[in-house]
C-alpha positions as CSV (number, residue, x, y, z in Angstrom):
1,X,88.6,-74.5,8.2
2,X,85.3,-73.1,9.5
3,X,82.9,-71.7,6.8
4,X,79.4,-70.3,6.9
5,X,77.4,-72.5,4.6
6,X,74.1,-72.0,2.8
7,X,72.5,-75.3,3.9
8,X,69.6,-74.9,1.5
9,X,67.9,-71.9,-0.2
10,X,65.8,-69.9,2.2
11,X,65.7,-67.4,5.0
12,X,68.8,-66.2,7.0
13,X,68.5,-69.2,9.4
14,X,69.8,-71.5,6.6
15,X,73.3,-70.0,7.2
16,X,75.2,-72.5,9.4
17,X,78.9,-72.9,10.4
18,X,80.5,-76.0,9.0
19,X,84.0,-77.5,8.7
20,X,85.4,-77.6,5.2
21,X,88.8,-78.4,3.7
22,X,91.1,-75.4,3.5
23,X,91.5,-74.6,-0.2
24,X,94.9,-74.8,-2.0
25,X,96.0,-72.0,-4.3
26,X,96.5,-72.9,-7.9
27,X,99.2,-71.2,-10.1
28,X,98.6,-67.4,-10.0
29,X,96.5,-67.6,-6.9
30,X,97.0,-66.7,-3.2
31,X,95.5,-68.2,-0.1
32,X,94.1,-65.5,2.3
33,X,93.6,-66.2,6.0
34,X,90.4,-64.2,6.3
35,X,90.0,-61.7,9.2
36,X,86.8,-60.0,7.9
37,X,84.3,-60.3,5.0
38,X,81.9,-57.7,3.7
39,X,78.2,-58.3,3.2
40,X,76.5,-57.4,-0.1
41,X,73.0,-57.7,-1.5
42,X,74.1,-60.5,-3.9
43,X,74.9,-62.6,-0.8
44,X,71.2,-62.5,0.0
45,X,70.2,-63.4,-3.5
46,X,72.6,-66.3,-3.4
47,X,71.2,-67.5,-0.1
48,X,67.7,-67.5,-1.5
49,X,68.8,-69.5,-4.5
50,X,68.3,-66.7,-7.0
51,X,72.0,-65.9,-7.8
52,X,74.2,-69.0,-8.3
53,X,78.0,-68.5,-8.0
54,X,79.9,-68.6,-11.3
55,X,81.7,-71.7,-12.3
56,X,84.7,-72.5,-10.1
57,X,83.5,-70.5,-7.1
58,X,81.9,-72.3,-4.1
59,X,78.2,-72.6,-4.6
60,X,77.3,-72.8,-0.9
61,X,79.7,-70.3,0.6
62,X,78.7,-66.7,0.0
63,X,81.0,-63.7,0.2
64,X,82.4,-61.4,-2.5
65,X,85.0,-59.4,-0.6
66,X,87.5,-60.2,2.2
67,X,90.5,-58.8,4.0
68,X,93.3,-60.7,5.8
69,X,96.8,-62.0,5.6
70,X,98.3,-64.1,2.8
71,X,99.1,-67.5,4.2
72,X,100.3,-69.3,1.0
73,X,101.0,-68.6,-2.6
74,X,100.6,-70.7,-5.7
75,X,103.2,-71.0,-8.4
76,X,104.0,-67.9,-10.5
77,X,102.7,-65.4,-8.0
78,X,104.8,-62.3,-8.5
79,X,103.6,-59.4,-6.3
80,X,102.5,-61.0,-3.0
81,X,104.3,-63.0,-0.3
82,X,103.2,-64.8,2.8
83,X,102.4,-62.3,5.6
84,X,101.2,-59.5,3.3
85,X,98.0,-57.8,4.4
86,X,95.5,-57.6,1.6
87,X,91.9,-57.1,0.7
88,X,90.4,-58.8,-2.3
89,X,87.4,-59.0,-4.7
90,X,86.4,-62.6,-5.0
91,X,83.7,-64.6,-7.0
92,X,82.5,-66.4,-3.9
93,X,83.7,-68.2,-0.7
94,X,84.4,-65.2,1.4
95,X,82.4,-66.4,4.5
96,X,85.2,-68.7,5.5
97,X,88.4,-68.7,7.5
98,X,90.4,-69.1,4.3
99,X,89.8,-68.4,0.6
100,X,91.8,-68.4,-2.6
101,X,91.8,-65.6,-5.1
102,X,93.8,-64.7,-8.3
103,X,96.7,-62.4,-7.2
104,X,95.6,-59.6,-9.5
105,X,92.4,-59.2,-7.6
106,X,94.2,-58.3,-4.3
107,X,95.0,-54.9,-3.1
108,X,97.1,-53.8,-0.1
109,X,95.2,-52.9,3.1
110,X,95.3,-49.1,3.1
111,X,97.6,-47.4,5.6
112,X,96.2,-47.6,9.2
113,X,93.0,-49.4,8.2
114,X,91.6,-52.3,10.2
115,X,90.8,-55.5,8.4
116,X,87.1,-54.8,9.0
117,X,87.5,-51.4,7.2
118,X,89.5,-53.0,4.4
119,X,86.9,-55.8,3.9
120,X,84.3,-53.1,3.1
121,X,86.2,-51.7,0.1
122,X,86.6,-54.1,-2.8
123,X,83.1,-54.8,-4.0
124,X,81.8,-51.3,-3.5
125,X,84.9,-49.5,-4.8
126,X,85.4,-51.8,-7.9
127,X,81.7,-51.3,-8.6
128,X,81.8,-47.6,-8.4
129,X,85.0,-47.2,-10.4
130,X,83.8,-49.4,-13.2
131,X,80.2,-48.1,-13.4
132,X,80.5,-44.4,-12.5
133,X,83.9,-43.7,-14.1
134,X,84.5,-46.3,-16.8
135,X,80.9,-46.7,-18.1
136,X,79.4,-43.4,-16.8
137,X,82.5,-41.4,-17.7
138,X,81.9,-39.0,-14.8
139,X,84.4,-36.1,-14.8
140,X,85.4,-33.4,-12.3
141,X,82.8,-30.6,-12.4
142,X,80.0,-33.0,-13.4
143,X,77.1,-34.1,-11.2
144,X,76.1,-37.6,-10.0
145,X,72.8,-38.9,-8.7
146,X,73.0,-42.1,-6.6
147,X,69.9,-44.1,-5.6
148,X,70.2,-45.9,-2.3
149,X,72.6,-43.2,-0.9
150,X,72.9,-44.7,2.5
151,X,74.0,-48.2,1.3
152,X,77.6,-49.2,1.3
153,X,77.8,-48.4,-2.4
154,X,75.9,-45.1,-1.9
155,X,78.2,-43.8,0.9
156,X,81.3,-44.8,-1.0
157,X,80.0,-43.1,-4.1
158,X,79.5,-39.9,-2.2
159,X,83.0,-40.0,-0.8
160,X,84.8,-40.9,-4.0
161,X,82.9,-38.6,-6.4
162,X,83.0,-35.7,-4.0
163,X,86.8,-36.2,-3.5
164,X,87.3,-36.3,-7.3
165,X,85.4,-33.0,-7.9
166,X,81.7,-33.8,-8.5
167,X,78.5,-32.8,-6.8
168,X,76.7,-35.9,-5.5
169,X,72.9,-36.1,-5.0
170,X,71.2,-39.1,-3.4
171,X,67.9,-40.7,-2.6
172,X,67.2,-42.5,0.7
173,X,64.1,-43.7,2.5
174,X,64.1,-41.7,5.7
175,X,64.9,-38.1,6.7
176,X,67.5,-39.6,9.1
177,X,69.3,-41.4,6.3
178,X,69.2,-38.2,4.1
179,X,70.7,-36.2,6.9
180,X,73.4,-38.9,7.3
181,X,74.3,-38.7,3.6
182,X,74.5,-34.9,3.8
183,X,77.0,-35.3,6.7
184,X,79.0,-37.6,4.4
185,X,79.3,-34.9,1.8
186,X,76.3,-35.2,-0.4
187,X,75.3,-31.9,-2.1
188,X,71.6,-32.7,-1.8
189,X,69.5,-35.5,-0.4
190,X,65.9,-36.6,-1.3
191,X,63.6,-38.7,0.8
192,X,62.0,-40.9,-1.9
193,X,59.0,-41.7,0.4
194,X,57.9,-38.0,0.7
195,X,59.5,-36.2,-2.3
196,X,59.6,-36.6,-6.1
197,X,63.3,-37.1,-6.9
198,X,62.9,-35.8,-10.4
199,X,61.4,-32.5,-9.2
200,X,64.1,-32.2,-6.5
201,X,66.9,-32.9,-9.0
202,X,65.6,-30.2,-11.3
203,X,65.5,-27.8,-8.3
204,X,69.1,-28.7,-7.2
205,X,70.5,-28.2,-10.7
206,X,68.5,-25.2,-11.9
207,X,66.5,-27.4,-14.3
208,X,69.6,-28.8,-16.0
209,X,69.6,-32.3,-14.6
210,X,72.5,-34.5,-13.6
211,X,75.3,-35.9,-15.8
212,X,75.4,-39.4,-14.4
213,X,72.9,-41.6,-12.5
214,X,73.9,-44.8,-10.7
215,X,70.8,-46.8,-10.2
216,X,70.2,-50.1,-8.3
217,X,66.3,-49.8,-8.3
218,X,65.5,-50.6,-11.9
219,X,62.3,-50.2,-13.8
220,X,60.3,-48.3,-11.2
221,X,62.7,-45.4,-11.4
222,X,63.3,-45.5,-15.1
223,X,61.0,-42.7,-16.2
224,X,62.2,-40.4,-13.4
225,X,65.8,-41.2,-14.2
226,X,65.4,-40.2,-17.9
227,X,63.7,-37.0,-16.8
228,X,66.5,-36.3,-14.3
229,X,69.4,-36.6,-16.8
230,X,71.0,-33.5,-18.4
231,X,71.5,-33.6,-22.2
232,X,74.3,-36.0,-23.0
233,X,73.6,-37.7,-19.6
234,X,74.5,-41.3,-18.7
235,X,72.3,-43.7,-16.8
236,X,74.1,-46.8,-15.4
237,X,72.2,-49.8,-13.9
238,X,73.9,-52.1,-11.3
239,X,70.7,-53.8,-10.1
240,X,67.0,-54.2,-10.8
241,X,65.6,-54.4,-7.3
242,X,62.2,-53.1,-8.4
243,X,61.6,-54.3,-11.9
244,X,63.5,-55.4,-15.0
245,X,61.3,-54.2,-17.7
246,X,60.6,-50.6,-18.6
247,X,59.2,-48.7,-21.6
248,X,61.2,-45.9,-23.2
249,X,60.6,-43.3,-25.9
250,X,63.6,-43.9,-28.1
251,X,63.2,-40.5,-29.7
252,X,64.0,-38.9,-26.3
253,X,67.2,-40.9,-26.1
254,X,68.2,-39.8,-29.6
255,X,67.2,-36.2,-29.2
256,X,68.9,-35.7,-25.9
257,X,71.9,-37.9,-26.8
258,X,71.5,-40.0,-23.7
259,X,73.4,-43.2,-22.9
260,X,71.8,-46.1,-21.0
261,X,74.1,-48.9,-19.9
262,X,74.9,-51.2,-16.9
263,X,76.9,-54.1,-15.8
264,X,77.3,-57.1,-13.6
265,X,80.8,-58.0,-12.3
266,X,80.8,-61.3,-10.5
267,X,81.1,-63.6,-13.5
268,X,83.7,-61.4,-15.3
269,X,87.1,-63.0,-16.0
270,X,90.1,-62.6,-13.7
271,X,91.9,-60.5,-16.3
272,X,89.2,-57.9,-16.3
273,X,89.0,-57.8,-12.5
274,X,92.8,-57.5,-12.3
275,X,92.8,-54.5,-14.6
276,X,90.1,-52.9,-12.6
277,X,92.1,-53.5,-9.4
278,X,95.0,-51.7,-11.0
279,X,92.9,-48.7,-11.9
280,X,91.3,-48.6,-8.4
281,X,94.7,-48.8,-6.8
282,X,96.0,-46.0,-9.0
283,X,93.0,-43.6,-8.6
284,X,91.3,-44.3,-5.3
285,X,93.9,-45.9,-3.0
286,X,95.8,-42.7,-2.7
287,X,92.7,-41.0,-1.3
288,X,92.4,-43.8,1.3
289,X,96.0,-43.8,2.3
290,X,95.8,-40.0,2.7
291,X,92.6,-40.4,4.8
292,X,90.7,-38.1,2.4
293,X,88.0,-40.8,2.3
294,X,87.2,-43.6,4.7
295,X,84.5,-46.3,4.7
296,X,81.6,-46.2,7.0
297,X,81.0,-49.4,8.9
298,X,77.5,-49.7,10.3
299,X,78.1,-52.9,12.3
300,X,80.5,-55.8,12.7
301,X,79.1,-59.3,13.5
302,X,81.0,-62.4,14.5
303,X,80.9,-64.9,11.6
304,X,78.8,-67.2,13.7
305,X,76.1,-64.5,13.7
306,X,75.9,-64.3,9.9
307,X,72.1,-64.9,9.9
308,X,71.6,-61.9,12.1
309,X,73.8,-59.8,9.8
310,X,71.7,-60.9,6.8
311,X,68.5,-59.9,8.7
312,X,69.9,-56.5,9.3
313,X,70.8,-56.1,5.6
314,X,67.4,-57.2,4.5
315,X,65.7,-54.7,6.9
316,X,67.5,-51.8,5.0
317,X,67.7,-49.9,8.3
318,X,71.5,-49.7,8.1
319,X,73.7,-46.9,6.8
320,X,77.1,-48.0,5.5
321,X,78.6,-51.5,5.4
322,X,77.9,-54.6,7.4
323,X,80.9,-56.8,8.1
324,X,81.6,-60.3,9.4
325,X,84.6,-60.9,11.6
326,X,86.5,-64.2,11.4
327,X,89.8,-63.3,13.1
328,X,90.5,-60.6,15.7
329,X,92.4,-57.7,14.2
């Protein structure tokens, strides 16, 4: 099979096509003929040598989410059969014409979706469900602040949380991106380059603050996040793009009953991911099948142009997901 390989840690140009053996599914796994793969920030970290794949996943083939057709099944696979159209969350190896994945991490391609659209779903939707709803415990009628609102995760969070009854506020780096997020359903948008997000959140919420914050920035935003939370609010970290260490007045956490948590998902065990897949299918897939929400694809690249796709992601000029195409849909 053809795969896009990290030939050595470095800039996007280190991504090169190479022939590799087609993997064979083990018991409980399926082999997917990949039509499309989604790009994620973690792919860039892996390419630079800063985020190794977990044990058992390909170390030099990035890619955390794919969509395609099942071409073979291992022993004891119960749900899926050859020919089924699926998308899947994987631990690595998505930038290839074939990949293997535990069957529990697969979900059916939503009704009427292209493979490119389906490939944009697993990483973002699993991340949002676990962090916003499981850890953040967001409920209908509560409010959510998402930093990086025009990213794939940000746009998906706007769609999902709005559909499930919450007001969503976002930060983004340009007025154009803020306007785009408002078009996607955000209740308020803040240009972090020209506005203080803490002051704007207080204005949007009448001084109360928001119930949940989904943060991928890290230490730089920590004081503002604490100030932007309502009493009993929950702050959830999914990345530390601008700093890992922050100071906190613990008495504020105690007095206002705040919860600070976070997660990484890539190295979690298949049983955890399978349970998460079940919850996502039960709670979010009906919204997709009914077309109440739909992913936003910024651009689709041919797999051979993976380096250009990485350059676009690193530029942060995109709004929505970036996709690699391996097979015509």
